[in-house]
C-alpha positions in Angstrom: 0.0 0.0 0.0 1.2 3.5 -0.8 -0.2 6.9 0.2 0.6 9.9 -2.0 0.1 13.7 -1.8 1.1 16.7 -3.9 2.5 19.7 -2.1 3.9 23.0 -3.5 6.8 24.9 -2.1 9.1 24.6 0.9 6.5 25.9 3.3 3.8 23.4 2.4 6.4 20.6 2.4 7.4 21.6 5.9 3.8 21.9 7.1 3.0 18.4 5.8 6.0 17.0 7.6 5.2 18.9 10.7 1.8 17.3 10.8 3.3 13.9 10.3 5.9 14.6 13.0 3.1 15.3 15.5 1.9 11.6 15.0 5.3 10.0 15.6 6.1 7.8 18.6 9.3 6.7 20.3 11.1 4.1 18.2 9.6 5.2 14.9 11.9 4.9 11.8 11.5 7.0 8.7 13.5 6.1 5.6 13.8 9.2 3.3 14.5 8.7 -0.4 14.7 11.3 -3.2 17.1 12.8 -5.6 19.5 15.6 -4.6 17.5 18.7 -4.0 14.2 16.8 -3.6 13.7 18.2 -0.1 14.8 15.5 2.3 16.4 18.0 4.8 13.5 20.4 4.3 11.1 17.6 5.1 13.1 16.7 8.2 13.0 20.3 9.4 9.2 20.1 9.3 9.2 16.8 11.2 11.4 18.5 13.8 8.8 21.2 14.3 6.1 18.5 14.7 8.4 16.9 17.4 8.7 20.3 19.1 12.5 20.5 18.4 13.8 24.0 19.0 16.7 25.4 17.1 18.1 24.9 13.6 17.9 21.6 11.9 20.3 21.2 9.0 21.8 18.4 7.0 24.1 15.9 8.8 26.0 15.3 5.5 29.5 15.3 7.0 28.7 14.4 10.6 26.4 11.5 9.5 24.2 11.8 12.6 22.8 14.8 14.4 20.7 14.5 17.6 18.0 17.1 18.6 15.8 17.3 21.6 12.1 17.8 21.5 9.0 16.0 22.9 11.0 13.0 21.6 14.7 12.9 20.6 15.2 13.2 16.8 18.1 11.3 15.3 18.7 12.8 11.8 21.1 10.7 9.7 22.5 11.2 6.2 24.2 7.9 5.1 25.1 9.1 1.6 28.8 8.9 2.4 28.9 6.1 4.9 30.3 3.5 2.5 31.4 0.1 4.0 31.7 1.4 7.6 28.0 1.3 8.5 28.5 -1.4 11.2 30.7 0.9 13.3 28.1 3.6 13.6 26.0 1.8 16.2 22.7 2.5 14.3 20.7 -0.1 16.3 21.1 2.2 19.4 19.2 4.8 17.4 16.8 2.6 15.6 15.7 0.9 18.8 16.2 3.9 21.1 13.8 6.4 22.7 13.6 8.8 19.8 12.6 9.0 16.2 15.1 8.1 13.5 15.1 9.8 10.2 17.5 8.3 7.6 18.3 10.2 4.4 19.4 7.9 1.6 18.2 4.9 3.5 18.3 2.5 0.6 22.1 2.7 0.8 22.0 0.8 4.1 18.9 -1.3 3.4 20.4 -4.5 4.8 20.9 -2.9 8.3 17.5 -1.2 8.5 14.7 -2.8 10.6 12.1 -4.5 8.4 9.3 -2.3 9.9 9.6 1.3 8.9 7.9 4.1 7.0 9.6 4.8 3.7 9.0 8.3 2.3 9.8 9.2 -1.3 10.1 12.9 -2.2 10.0 13.7 -5.9 10.2 17.1 -7.5 7.2 17.9 -9.6 7.5 21.1 -11.5 9.4 24.1 -10.2 8.1 24.2 -6.7 6.0 21.1 -6.4 6.8 17.8 -4.7 5.1 14.5 -4.7 5.3 12.8 -1.3 4.8 9.1 -1.1 4.5 7.2 2.2 5.0 3.4 2.0 4.4 1.7 5.4 6.1 -1.5 6.3 4.6 -3.1 9.4 1.3 -2.7 11.3 2.5 0.4 13.3 3.2 2.3 10.1 0.0 1.2 8.3 -1.9 2.5 11.3 0.2 5.7 11.3 -0.5 6.3 7.6 -4.3 5.7 8.0 -4.5 8.0 11.0 -2.4 10.7 9.2 -4.4 10.5 6.0 -7.6 11.1 7.9 -6.3 14.1 9.9 -3.6 15.8 7.8 -5.8 18.2 5.8 -3.9 17.6 2.6 -5.7 16.2 -0.4 -4.4 13.2 -2.2 
């Protein structure tokens, strides 16, 4: 099953993600996919607002993992440059920890990701538009998508 919405511009992308962030629970894992410039970090900034994170959220491209405090901890990861060294990062501590894990370029570490997760595809559509696709894997994420779809206020 896949859920899909069309949004336009950075602000609407962040509002969408903020609403999704307000539904997230401890231990949730979001796998972000999309081309360069598709809005993965922009999306994560909106999620952070939904988690009541204060301060600036930016790409962890060179640090790999950034942690933020909000109503739940937010673990923001960019695994684009990880390469073969993925096992040394201790990702399970994040994936099965108290916070919400957001992994940009998650398909690059597919074999170490938990089977149950929410995969989010961001695709540019026109100059300002984005198509956002949510693909739930596991009962928790199917329930999350159904609940979010009913309450988000964005048309599909």
